[in-house]
MDAnalysis code that builds the backbone (N, CA, C; Angstrom):
import MDAnalysis as mda
import numpy as np

u = mda.Universe.empty(669, n_residues=223, atom_resindex=np.repeat(np.arange(223), 3), trajectory=True)
u.add_TopologyAttr("name", ["N", "CA", "C"] * 223)
u.add_TopologyAttr("resid", np.arange(1, 224))
u.add_TopologyAttr("resname", ["MET", "ILE", "THR", "LYS", "THR", "ARG", "ALA", "GLY", "PRO", "THR", "ARG", "ALA", "ASP", "GLY", "GLU", "ASP", "GLY", "LEU", "MET", "ALA", "ALA", "GLU", "ALA", "SER", "PRO", "VAL", "THR", "ALA", "GLY", "PRO", "ASP", "HIS", "ALA", "ARG", "ILE", "PRO", "ASP", "THR", "PRO", "ALA", "GLY", "GLY", "THR", "VAL", "VAL", "VAL", "LEU", "ASN", "GLY", "THR", "SER", "SER", "SER", "GLY", "LYS", "SER", "SER", "ILE", "ALA", "ARG", "ALA", "LEU", "LEU", "ASP", "LEU", "LEU", "ASP", "GLY", "THR", "TRP", "PHE", "HIS", "LEU", "PRO", "VAL", "ASP", "ALA", "PHE", "HIS", "ALA", "MET", "ARG", "CYS", "ASP", "LYS", "PRO", "ILE", "THR", "ALA", "GLU", "ASP", "LEU", "GLN", "PRO", "GLU", "ILE", "ASP", "ARG", "THR", "VAL", "LYS", "GLY", "PHE", "ASN", "ARG", "ALA", "VAL", "ALA", "GLY", "MET", "ALA", "GLN", "ALA", "GLY", "ASN", "ASN", "LEU", "VAL", "VAL", "ASP", "ILE", "PRO", "LEU", "SER", "ARG", "ARG", "TRP", "ARG", "LEU", "LEU", "ASP", "LEU", "LEU", "GLY", "LEU", "LEU", "VAL", "PRO", "GLU", "ASP", "THR", "VAL", "LEU", "VAL", "GLY", "VAL", "ARG", "CYS", "PRO", "LEU", "PRO", "GLU", "LEU", "GLU", "ARG", "ARG", "GLU", "ARG", "GLU", "ARG", "GLY", "ASP", "ARG", "GLN", "PRO", "GLY", "LEU", "ALA", "ALA", "MET", "GLN", "TYR", "ALA", "VAL", "VAL", "HIS", "ALA", "HIS", "GLY", "PRO", "HIS", "ASP", "LEU", "ASP", "VAL", "ASP", "THR", "ALA", "LEU", "LEU", "SER", "PRO", "GLU", "GLU", "CYS", "ALA", "LEU", "ARG", "ILE", "ARG", "ASP", "LEU", "LEU", "ALA", "ASP", "ARG", "PRO", "ARG", "PRO", "THR", "ALA", "PHE", "GLU", "GLN", "LEU", "ARG", "THR", "THR", "LEU", "PRO", "THR", "PRO", "VAL"])
u.atoms.positions = np.array([
    [54.681, 113.507, -13.336],
    [53.887, 112.295, -13.139],
    [52.498, 112.663, -12.651],
    [51.516, 111.800, -12.965],
    [50.176, 111.974, -12.428],
    [50.151, 111.433, -11.015],
    [49.689, 112.237, -10.073],
    [49.572, 111.792, -8.699],
    [48.356, 110.902, -8.563],
    [48.502, 109.715, -7.965],
    [47.402, 108.775, -7.846],
    [47.106, 108.484, -6.389],
    [45.858, 108.189, -6.136],
    [45.440, 107.616, -4.870],
    [44.922, 106.236, -5.168],
    [44.461, 105.541, -4.131],
    [43.895, 104.216, -4.350],
    [42.668, 104.290, -5.235],
    [42.009, 105.438, -5.267],
    [40.795, 105.563, -6.069],
    [41.096, 105.937, -7.517],
    [42.329, 106.273, -7.852],
    [42.643, 106.604, -9.226],
    [43.326, 107.953, -9.333],
    [43.468, 108.482, -10.563],
    [44.177, 109.743, -10.774],
    [43.461, 110.912, -10.125],
    [44.223, 111.909, -9.698],
    [43.654, 113.132, -9.155],
    [44.086, 114.298, -10.024],
    [43.405, 115.422, -9.889],
    [43.741, 116.592, -10.682],
    [44.891, 117.329, -10.007],
    [46.068, 116.779, -10.130],
    [47.252, 117.357, -9.506],
    [48.089, 118.046, -10.573],
    [49.256, 118.543, -10.153],
    [50.084, 119.304, -11.079],
    [50.429, 118.505, -12.317],
    [50.725, 117.198, -12.151],
    [51.103, 116.389, -13.301],
    [49.992, 116.317, -14.322],
    [48.782, 116.143, -13.873],
    [47.654, 116.072, -14.805],
    [47.427, 117.419, -15.466],
    [47.585, 118.496, -14.700],
    [47.458, 119.816, -15.296],
    [48.480, 119.996, -16.412],
    [49.672, 119.427, -16.202],
    [50.694, 119.511, -17.240],
    [50.276, 118.788, -18.502],
    [49.668, 117.615, -18.348],
    [49.171, 116.891, -19.510],
    [48.094, 117.687, -20.224],
    [47.214, 118.318, -19.454],
    [46.154, 119.110, -20.055],
    [46.733, 120.311, -20.794],
    [47.779, 120.893, -20.231],
    [48.412, 122.030, -20.884],
    [49.032, 121.609, -22.207],
    [49.642, 120.403, -22.225],
    [50.234, 119.898, -23.465],
    [49.158, 119.692, -24.524],
    [47.985, 119.203, -24.119],
    [46.884, 119.009, -25.057],
    [46.398, 120.341, -25.604],
    [46.545, 121.406, -24.819],
    [46.040, 122.712, -25.231],
    [47.114, 123.553, -25.916],
    [48.164, 122.907, -26.406],
    [49.253, 123.636, -27.050],
    [48.729, 124.511, -28.180],
    [49.194, 125.767, -28.245],
    [48.677, 126.689, -29.267],
    [49.199, 126.410, -30.664],
    [50.187, 125.527, -30.811],
    [50.775, 125.265, -32.120],
    [49.833, 124.331, -32.872],
    [49.023, 124.897, -33.750],
    [48.021, 124.095, -34.455],
    [48.175, 124.112, -35.966],
    [49.068, 124.944, -36.470],
    [49.134, 125.110, -37.915],
    [50.142, 124.184, -38.582],
    [51.106, 123.657, -37.815],
    [52.148, 122.844, -38.397],
    [51.636, 121.490, -38.858],
    [52.384, 120.806, -39.729],
    [51.942, 119.499, -40.244],
    [51.841, 118.429, -39.154],
    [52.665, 118.534, -38.113],
    [52.613, 117.527, -37.059],
    [51.283, 117.556, -36.317],
    [50.621, 118.703, -36.315],
    [49.351, 118.801, -35.593],
    [48.273, 117.914, -36.226],
    [48.378, 117.686, -37.521],
    [47.381, 116.883, -38.231],
    [47.801, 115.430, -38.399],
    [49.024, 115.103, -37.994],
    [49.508, 113.731, -38.165],
    [49.061, 112.873, -36.991],
    [48.420, 111.753, -37.293],
    [48.035, 110.816, -36.231],
    [49.304, 110.223, -35.639],
    [49.512, 110.341, -34.324],
    [50.790, 109.909, -33.730],
    [50.979, 108.398, -33.825],
    [52.230, 108.010, -34.025],
    [52.581, 106.593, -33.978],
    [52.535, 106.117, -32.528],
    [52.071, 104.891, -32.317],
    [52.041, 104.305, -30.981],
    [52.637, 102.910, -31.047],
    [53.052, 102.352, -29.908],
    [53.606, 100.994, -29.920],
    [52.618, 100.010, -30.512],
    [53.112, 98.847, -30.871],
    [52.277, 97.825, -31.499],
    [51.026, 97.563, -30.687],
    [50.959, 96.618, -29.838],
    [49.768, 96.368, -29.049],
    [50.096, 96.347, -27.572],
    [49.119, 96.695, -26.765],
    [49.316, 96.629, -25.331],
    [49.000, 95.245, -24.793],
    [49.421, 95.008, -23.565],
    [49.088, 93.775, -22.858],
    [47.749, 93.950, -22.154],
    [46.909, 92.911, -22.226],
    [45.598, 92.953, -21.585],
    [45.520, 91.839, -20.550],
    [45.284, 92.203, -19.305],
    [45.026, 91.234, -18.239],
    [43.520, 91.229, -18.003],
    [42.875, 90.106, -18.268],
    [41.434, 89.977, -18.091],
    [41.169, 89.279, -16.760],
    [40.541, 89.990, -15.827],
    [40.153, 89.413, -14.541],
    [38.717, 88.921, -14.669],
    [38.542, 87.615, -14.644],
    [37.237, 86.991, -14.852],
    [36.760, 86.359, -13.551],
    [35.664, 86.873, -13.022],
    [35.112, 86.317, -11.791],
    [33.713, 86.831, -11.576],
    [33.008, 86.221, -10.652],
    [31.642, 86.635, -10.366],
    [31.615, 88.015, -9.724],
    [30.434, 88.552, -9.639],
    [30.215, 89.744, -8.841],
    [30.678, 89.492, -7.409],
    [31.317, 90.476, -6.800],
    [31.797, 90.429, -5.405],
    [32.975, 89.475, -5.197],
    [33.601, 89.016, -6.276],
    [34.735, 88.097, -6.110],
    [36.031, 88.818, -5.784],
    [36.093, 90.153, -5.967],
    [37.297, 90.899, -5.627],
    [38.107, 91.364, -6.815],
    [37.520, 91.348, -8.007],
    [38.256, 91.733, -9.210],
    [38.782, 93.165, -9.136],
    [37.929, 94.089, -8.722],
    [38.340, 95.496, -8.705],
    [39.441, 95.757, -7.679],
    [39.361, 95.082, -6.542],
    [40.408, 95.254, -5.526],
    [41.740, 94.734, -6.037],
    [41.718, 93.621, -6.748],
    [42.949, 93.084, -7.338],
    [43.495, 94.053, -8.380],
    [42.606, 94.591, -9.205],
    [43.045, 95.514, -10.253],
    [43.739, 96.733, -9.661],
    [43.167, 97.304, -8.613],
    [43.789, 98.486, -7.995],
    [45.161, 98.140, -7.410],
    [45.260, 96.964, -6.779],
    [46.553, 96.551, -6.233],
    [47.558, 96.303, -7.347],
    [47.091, 95.758, -8.449],
    [47.989, 95.428, -9.560],
    [48.558, 96.685, -10.204],
    [47.747, 97.717, -10.345],
    [48.237, 98.955, -10.945],
    [49.349, 99.585, -10.114],
    [49.343, 99.352, -8.809],
    [50.410, 99.867, -7.954],
    [51.702, 99.078, -8.103],
    [51.620, 97.840, -8.608],
    [52.784, 96.961, -8.675],
    [53.482, 96.954, -10.029],
    [52.731, 97.147, -11.095],
    [53.270, 96.946, -12.431],
    [54.093, 98.143, -12.890],
    [55.138, 97.850, -13.633],
    [55.967, 98.905, -14.216],
    [55.235, 99.521, -15.411],
    [55.536, 100.769, -15.674],
    [54.939, 101.430, -16.817],
    [53.527, 101.909, -16.518],
    [52.838, 102.317, -17.562],
    [51.499, 102.867, -17.438],
    [50.459, 101.799, -17.750],
    [49.502, 101.653, -16.835],
    [48.420, 100.686, -17.007],
    [47.094, 101.377, -16.702],
    [46.042, 100.898, -17.352],
    [44.686, 101.373, -17.112],
    [43.843, 100.252, -16.515],
    [42.983, 100.610, -15.570],
    [41.975, 99.674, -15.067],
    [40.668, 99.981, -15.786],
    [40.167, 99.020, -16.558],
    [38.895, 99.179, -17.262],
    [37.890, 98.184, -16.701],
    [37.008, 98.615, -15.802],
    [35.956, 97.731, -15.293],
    [34.674, 97.916, -16.097],
    [34.021, 96.834, -16.426],
    [32.770, 96.948, -17.171],
    [31.721, 97.701, -16.356],
    [31.790, 97.630, -15.039],
    [30.837, 98.351, -14.199],
    [30.909, 99.863, -14.433],
    [32.094, 100.367, -14.790],
    [32.225, 101.803, -15.048],
    [31.414, 102.202, -16.274],
    [31.324, 101.317, -17.255],
    [30.522, 101.616, -18.445],
    [29.033, 101.592, -18.104],
    [28.628, 100.626, -17.275],
    [27.231, 100.610, -16.849],
    [26.897, 101.872, -16.049],
    [27.860, 102.360, -15.272],
    [27.623, 103.538, -14.432],
    [27.470, 104.805, -15.258],
    [27.939, 104.802, -16.493],
    [27.826, 105.986, -17.342],
    [26.453, 106.107, -17.986],
    [25.632, 105.072, -17.863],
    [24.302, 105.085, -18.471],
    [23.413, 106.100, -17.753],
    [22.503, 106.721, -18.487],
    [21.575, 107.669, -17.881],
    [20.648, 106.950, -16.903],
    [19.960, 107.724, -16.086],
    [19.133, 107.165, -15.018],
    [17.700, 106.857, -15.430],
    [17.422, 106.891, -16.707],
    [16.069, 106.581, -17.149],
    [15.740, 105.119, -16.861],
    [14.502, 104.833, -16.451],
    [14.138, 103.446, -16.131],
    [14.190, 102.544, -17.360],
    [14.549, 101.291, -17.138],
    [14.618, 100.292, -18.201],
    [13.641, 99.179, -17.859],
    [12.811, 98.806, -18.797],
    [11.836, 97.752, -18.544],
    [12.540, 96.405, -18.424],
    [11.891, 95.461, -17.782],
    [12.452, 94.118, -17.633],
    [12.729, 93.494, -18.997],
    [11.858, 93.777, -19.959],
    [12.015, 93.214, -21.301],
    [13.251, 93.760, -22.004],
    [13.576, 95.029, -21.734],
    [14.699, 95.684, -22.418],
    [16.018, 95.570, -21.668],
    [15.993, 95.050, -20.439],
    [17.193, 95.086, -19.602],
    [18.339, 94.272, -20.195],
    [18.092, 93.007, -20.571],
    [19.187, 92.183, -21.093],
    [19.757, 92.734, -22.391],
    [18.916, 93.166, -23.362],
    [19.508, 93.795, -24.553],
    [20.343, 95.031, -24.224],
    [19.919, 95.801, -23.230],
    [20.682, 96.983, -22.815],
    [22.044, 96.574, -22.266],
    [22.052, 95.554, -21.414],
    [23.309, 95.060, -20.856],
    [24.206, 94.527, -21.968],
    [23.619, 93.774, -22.898],
    [24.409, 93.190, -23.984],
    [25.050, 94.265, -24.849],
    [24.312, 95.308, -25.170],
    [24.884, 96.389, -25.981],
    [26.046, 97.057, -25.254],
    [25.880, 97.253, -23.953],
    [26.932, 97.899, -23.177],
    [28.189, 97.049, -23.145],
    [28.016, 95.757, -22.886],
    [29.185, 94.868, -22.825],
    [29.863, 94.762, -24.188],
    [29.069, 94.698, -25.247],
    [29.652, 94.625, -26.587],
    [30.467, 95.875, -26.889],
    [29.941, 97.038, -26.508],
    [30.699, 98.270, -26.691],
    [31.940, 98.319, -25.815],
    [31.816, 97.833, -24.587],
    [32.956, 97.778, -23.676],
    [34.077, 96.929, -24.273],
    [33.733, 95.757, -24.801],
    [34.751, 94.886, -25.395],
    [35.505, 95.597, -26.507],
    [34.805, 96.384, -27.303],
    [35.459, 97.091, -28.402],
    [36.295, 98.269, -27.906],
    [35.882, 98.862, -26.810],
    [36.710, 99.907, -26.205],
    [38.012, 99.312, -25.678],
    [37.921, 98.136, -25.058],
    [39.114, 97.434, -24.589],
    [40.051, 97.142, -25.752],
    [39.496, 96.589, -26.831],
    [40.320, 96.240, -27.986],
    [40.968, 97.477, -28.597],
    [40.218, 98.578, -28.675],
    [40.765, 99.803, -29.239],
    [41.892, 100.376, -28.400],
    [41.726, 100.373, -27.078],
    [42.786, 100.861, -26.199],
    [44.044, 100.002, -26.343],
    [43.870, 98.693, -26.395],
    [45.031, 97.802, -26.531],
    [45.697, 97.973, -27.890],
    [44.907, 98.112, -28.927],
    [45.458, 98.272, -30.269],
    [46.296, 99.543, -30.376],
    [45.928, 100.566, -29.604],
    [46.687, 101.819, -29.613],
    [47.948, 101.746, -28.755],
    [48.208, 100.583, -28.144],
    [49.442, 100.399, -27.388],
    [49.315, 100.564, -25.898],
    [48.095, 100.636, -25.381],
    [47.885, 100.800, -23.940],
    [47.829, 99.452, -23.237],
    [48.387, 99.398, -22.030],
    [48.310, 98.204, -21.188],
    [47.087, 98.299, -20.284],
    [46.324, 97.209, -20.198],
    [45.029, 97.254, -19.533],
    [44.857, 96.129, -18.528],
    [44.179, 96.445, -17.425],
    [43.649, 95.435, -16.514],
    [42.134, 95.521, -16.648],
    [41.535, 94.491, -17.206],
    [40.112, 94.481, -17.541],
    [39.364, 93.651, -16.513],
    [38.273, 94.209, -16.035],
    [37.504, 93.625, -14.933],
    [36.105, 93.328, -15.464],
    [35.836, 92.023, -15.753],
    [34.558, 91.652, -16.358],
    [34.206, 90.216, -15.990],
    [32.940, 89.936, -15.668],
    [32.539, 88.544, -15.490],
    [32.167, 87.936, -16.839],
    [32.820, 86.856, -17.222],
    [32.482, 86.177, -18.473],
    [31.336, 85.210, -18.200],
    [30.214, 85.784, -17.774],
    [29.083, 84.982, -17.319],
    [28.181, 84.529, -18.454],
    [28.420, 85.042, -19.647],
    [27.745, 84.559, -20.849],
    [28.812, 84.200, -21.866],
    [28.648, 83.040, -22.495],
    [29.697, 82.526, -23.378],
    [30.045, 83.513, -24.487],
    [29.054, 84.246, -24.999],
    [29.332, 85.144, -26.119],
    [30.326, 86.233, -25.733],
    [30.363, 86.624, -24.450],
    [31.306, 87.667, -24.036],
    [32.735, 87.214, -24.282],
    [33.022, 85.965, -23.957],
    [34.358, 85.430, -24.208],
    [34.608, 85.282, -25.701],
    [33.635, 84.734, -26.442],
    [33.808, 84.562, -27.883],
    [34.069, 85.901, -28.558],
    [33.381, 86.933, -28.111],
    [33.572, 88.268, -28.661],
    [34.997, 88.754, -28.415],
    [35.484, 88.602, -27.187],
    [36.849, 89.029, -26.873],
    [37.889, 88.208, -27.636],
    [37.615, 86.925, -27.845],
    [38.545, 86.095, -28.609],
    [38.716, 86.617, -30.029],
    [37.654, 87.195, -30.581],
    [37.737, 87.740, -31.922],
    [38.307, 89.141, -31.987],
    [38.453, 89.806, -30.838],
    [38.883, 91.205, -30.815],
    [40.305, 91.405, -30.322],
    [40.749, 90.587, -29.355],
    [42.048, 90.787, -28.724],
    [43.116, 89.911, -29.349],
    [44.363, 90.356, -29.233],
    [45.504, 89.548, -29.690],
    [45.762, 88.486, -28.637],
    [45.581, 87.200, -28.961],
    [45.657, 86.170, -27.911],
    [47.022, 86.074, -27.250],
    [48.091, 86.334, -28.009],
    [49.434, 86.262, -27.423],
    [49.676, 87.355, -26.395],
    [48.921, 88.438, -26.498],
    [49.117, 89.580, -25.605],
    [48.044, 89.667, -24.529],
    [47.257, 88.608, -24.371],
    [46.149, 88.609, -23.422],
    [46.394, 87.557, -22.351],
    [46.250, 87.944, -21.094],
    [46.409, 87.031, -19.964],
    [45.056, 86.919, -19.258],
    [44.564, 85.697, -19.132],
    [43.245, 85.455, -18.548],
    [43.414, 84.909, -17.133],
    [42.879, 85.644, -16.162],
    [43.009, 85.277, -14.750],
    [41.628, 84.932, -14.203],
    [41.493, 83.746, -13.626],
    [40.264, 83.353, -12.959],
    [40.275, 83.828, -11.519],
    [39.343, 84.698, -11.184],
    [39.227, 85.201, -9.810],
    [38.128, 84.399, -9.133],
    [38.543, 83.504, -8.252],
    [37.617, 82.535, -7.651],
    [37.371, 82.853, -6.183],
    [36.226, 82.387, -5.709],
    [35.863, 82.571, -4.317],
    [34.705, 81.625, -4.020],
    [34.689, 80.930, -2.876],
    [33.578, 80.031, -2.557],
    [32.255, 80.788, -2.489],
    [31.192, 80.115, -2.904],
    [29.883, 80.763, -2.962],
    [29.420, 81.315, -1.611],
    [29.567, 80.605, -0.492],
    [29.130, 81.193, 0.788],
    [29.814, 82.525, 1.095],
    [31.099, 82.620, 0.766],
    [31.819, 83.875, 0.997],
    [31.322, 84.969, 0.044],
    [31.045, 84.605, -1.206],
    [30.496, 85.571, -2.153],
    [29.162, 86.120, -1.658],
    [28.323, 85.229, -1.152],
    [27.009, 85.654, -0.671],
    [27.136, 86.547, 0.562],
    [28.111, 86.257, 1.421],
    [28.338, 87.109, 2.594],
    [28.777, 88.497, 2.149],
    [29.707, 88.568, 1.202],
    [30.173, 89.862, 0.708],
    [29.029, 90.635, 0.050],
    [28.220, 89.924, -0.694],
    [27.096, 90.554, -1.377],
    [26.138, 91.206, -0.380],
    [25.857, 90.496, 0.721],
    [24.972, 91.055, 1.753],
    [25.599, 92.277, 2.400],
    [26.901, 92.208, 2.685],
    [27.566, 93.319, 3.363],
    [27.692, 94.545, 2.471],
    [27.924, 94.318, 1.170],
    [28.068, 95.447, 0.248],
    [26.745, 96.183, 0.075],
    [25.696, 95.437, -0.135],
    [24.387, 96.058, -0.274],
    [24.166, 96.828, -1.553],
    [25.135, 96.796, -2.484],
    [24.979, 97.543, -3.738],
    [24.928, 96.618, -4.944],
    [24.651, 95.348, -4.698],
    [24.540, 94.368, -5.776],
    [23.193, 93.682, -5.709],
    [22.703, 93.256, -6.870],
    [21.460, 92.503, -6.921],
    [21.611, 91.233, -6.086],
    [20.750, 90.998, -5.113],
    [20.856, 89.778, -4.310],
    [20.766, 88.533, -5.197],
    [21.703, 87.621, -4.975],
    [21.725, 86.396, -5.753],
    [22.506, 86.470, -7.049],
    [23.072, 87.650, -7.379],
    [23.804, 87.793, -8.639],
    [25.026, 86.877, -8.679],
    [25.786, 86.842, -7.595],
    [26.973, 85.979, -7.565],
    [26.593, 84.518, -7.751],
    [25.491, 84.093, -7.127],
    [25.047, 82.703, -7.262],
    [24.652, 82.393, -8.697],
    [24.010, 83.345, -9.373],
    [23.612, 83.133, -10.763],
    [24.829, 82.984, -11.675],
    [25.882, 83.718, -11.374],
    [27.073, 83.681, -12.217],
    [28.030, 82.552, -11.855],
    [27.885, 82.012, -10.669],
    [28.905, 81.134, -10.090],
    [29.222, 79.919, -10.967],
    [28.181, 79.242, -11.475],
    [28.395, 77.992, -12.203],
    [28.883, 78.197, -13.626],
    [28.755, 79.411, -14.154],
    [29.048, 79.607, -15.576],
    [30.282, 80.463, -15.849],
    [30.683, 81.299, -14.901],
    [31.701, 82.294, -15.201],
    [33.062, 81.669, -15.514],
    [33.347, 80.500, -14.947],
    [34.629, 79.835, -15.204],
    [34.471, 78.561, -16.023],
    [33.329, 78.383, -16.670],
    [33.033, 77.115, -17.340],
    [33.571, 77.028, -18.757],
    [34.203, 78.097, -19.242],
    [34.595, 78.127, -20.652],
    [35.834, 77.314, -20.960],
    [36.721, 77.103, -19.977],
    [37.976, 76.414, -20.250],
    [39.097, 76.961, -19.391],
    [40.336, 76.870, -19.867],
    [41.492, 77.187, -19.020],
    [41.689, 78.684, -18.806],
    [42.332, 78.994, -17.681],
    [42.868, 80.328, -17.413],
    [44.393, 80.217, -17.380],
    [45.058, 81.322, -17.535],
    [46.517, 81.333, -17.358],
    [46.894, 81.244, -15.887],
    [45.999, 81.717, -15.027],
    [46.238, 81.714, -13.589],
    [44.893, 81.771, -12.889],
    [44.784, 81.060, -11.751],
    [43.602, 81.151, -10.902],
    [44.044, 81.621, -9.521],
    [43.266, 82.545, -8.951],
    [43.532, 83.022, -7.596],
    [42.248, 82.910, -6.790],
    [42.378, 82.594, -5.515],
    [41.231, 82.433, -4.619],
    [41.236, 83.594, -3.628],
    [40.269, 84.477, -3.740],
    [40.269, 85.670, -2.895],
    [39.759, 85.400, -1.485],
    [39.308, 84.173, -1.217],
    [38.994, 83.803, 0.163],
    [40.262, 83.422, 0.918],
    [41.311, 83.082, 0.185],
    [42.571, 82.659, 0.791],
    [43.669, 83.712, 0.660],
    [43.586, 84.540, -0.368],
    [44.640, 85.508, -0.660],
    [44.083, 86.921, -0.620],
    [44.889, 87.851, -0.149],
    [44.507, 89.264, -0.170],
    [44.616, 89.787, -1.595],
    [44.004, 90.939, -1.888],
    [44.175, 91.524, -3.224],
    [45.643, 91.733, -3.584],
    [46.439, 92.147, -2.607],
    [47.864, 92.372, -2.879],
    [48.574, 91.065, -3.217],
    [48.234, 89.982, -2.517],
    [48.850, 88.683, -2.809],
    [48.435, 88.185, -4.186],
    [47.172, 88.373, -4.532],
    [46.721, 87.997, -5.872],
    [47.459, 88.807, -6.928],
    [47.613, 90.109, -6.683],
    [48.291, 90.979, -7.638],
    [49.748, 90.570, -7.822],
    [50.407, 90.174, -6.750],
    [51.799, 89.724, -6.859],
    [51.907, 88.491, -7.743],
    [50.973, 87.581, -7.615],
    [51.001, 86.374, -8.450],
    [50.791, 86.714, -9.920],
    [49.905, 87.667, -10.189],
    [49.682, 88.081, -11.567],
    [50.910, 88.788, -12.120],
    [51.517, 89.640, -11.312],
    [52.737, 90.323, -11.756],
    [53.820, 89.316, -12.116],
    [53.996, 88.304, -11.274],
    [55.006, 87.283, -11.547],
    [54.681, 86.508, -12.819],
    [53.406, 86.252, -13.058],
    [53.006, 85.553, -14.279],
    [53.331, 86.385, -15.509],
    [53.100, 87.694, -15.426],
    [53.386, 88.558, -16.573],
    [54.870, 88.564, -16.916],
    [55.706, 88.404, -15.919],
    [57.147, 88.386, -16.162],
    [57.585, 87.128, -16.888],
    [56.817, 86.066, -16.756],
    [57.152, 84.787, -17.399],
    [55.854, 84.109, -17.815],
    [55.143, 84.756, -18.739],
    [53.804, 84.272, -19.087],
    [53.868, 82.972, -19.867],
    [52.898, 82.101, -19.679],
    [52.906, 80.803, -20.352],
    [52.617, 80.955, -21.844],
    [53.126, 80.016, -22.625],
    [52.789, 79.922, -24.032],
    [52.494, 78.468, -24.354],
    [51.407, 78.176, -25.032],
    [50.425, 79.154, -25.487],
    [49.607, 79.720, -24.327],
    [49.132, 80.936, -24.498],
    [48.271, 81.531, -23.485],
    [46.909, 80.851, -23.506],
    [46.124, 81.103, -22.463],
    [44.770, 80.548, -22.434],
    [43.958, 81.033, -23.626],
    [44.129, 82.289, -24.022],
    [43.391, 82.802, -25.181],
    [43.827, 82.087, -26.458],
    [45.110, 81.771, -26.578],
    [45.558, 81.009, -27.749],
    [44.924, 79.624, -27.765],
    [44.867, 78.988, -26.607],
    [44.240, 77.666, -26.532],
    [42.754, 77.740, -26.841],
    [42.076, 78.745, -26.283],
    [40.636, 78.870, -26.489],
    [40.308, 79.204, -27.932],
    [41.206, 79.902, -28.615],
    [41.000, 80.204, -30.029],
    [40.891, 78.918, -30.859],
    [41.547, 77.853, -30.404],
    [41.522, 76.599, -31.163],
    [40.398, 75.676, -30.744],
    [39.814, 75.904, -29.565],
    [38.783, 74.995, -29.066],
    [37.384, 75.597, -29.087],
    [37.284, 76.925, -29.166],
    [35.974, 77.575, -29.182],
    [35.797, 78.302, -30.504],
    [34.584, 78.312, -31.030],
    [34.348, 79.066, -32.261],
    [34.464, 80.557, -32.009],
    [35.050, 81.277, -32.932],
    [35.137, 82.732, -32.817],
    [34.171, 83.377, -33.793],
    [33.696, 84.567, -33.478],
    [32.726, 85.220, -34.356],
    [33.296, 85.454, -35.761],
    [32.440, 85.372, -36.744],
    [32.869, 85.598, -38.134],
    [32.828, 87.091, -38.434],
])
């Protein structure tokens, strides 16, 4: 097994074993060139909330609770991979849009290959949701609204000091305006672990139709 901490996988013996398997010297046989079969599609839990709402904390708690192998894919990790070259104000939004569009396709590709995912993204622009509606299997997608009162969001934002001031306020009115979620959790009232338990219970008996199935019929999807 891969040894994990709260921060994620570590380079322990289990991971070394996986790396050794990848470096297997048997390269000439036909199986080496065969693309491996994988399960049909993975389950995707989309955590939708403003900046500083607690999405990442819930995701980390959820990975500790769920059976099987799950990945936490936060959109912030994709932004963090960008080089440190300065971006002009004029180019900033197109840069963000390209990153999010690529992130959505990475999510869809991982799920299509049979991986289970906890996705951490603010659906603060309508196109982000429309894009995901066209990429993900709605029956296999669970949409969770991560809510928190604005005064508490602003307090967290000040204490963190690593977010653009006012970002949560800018996202607050729009991030949940698209329609239904399968579940809503309030991180001002519930701990990350309590939120994760509610999501785990929902996955065991998920509603049908899912919120993504409903949104597919009420919102236009990309052609």
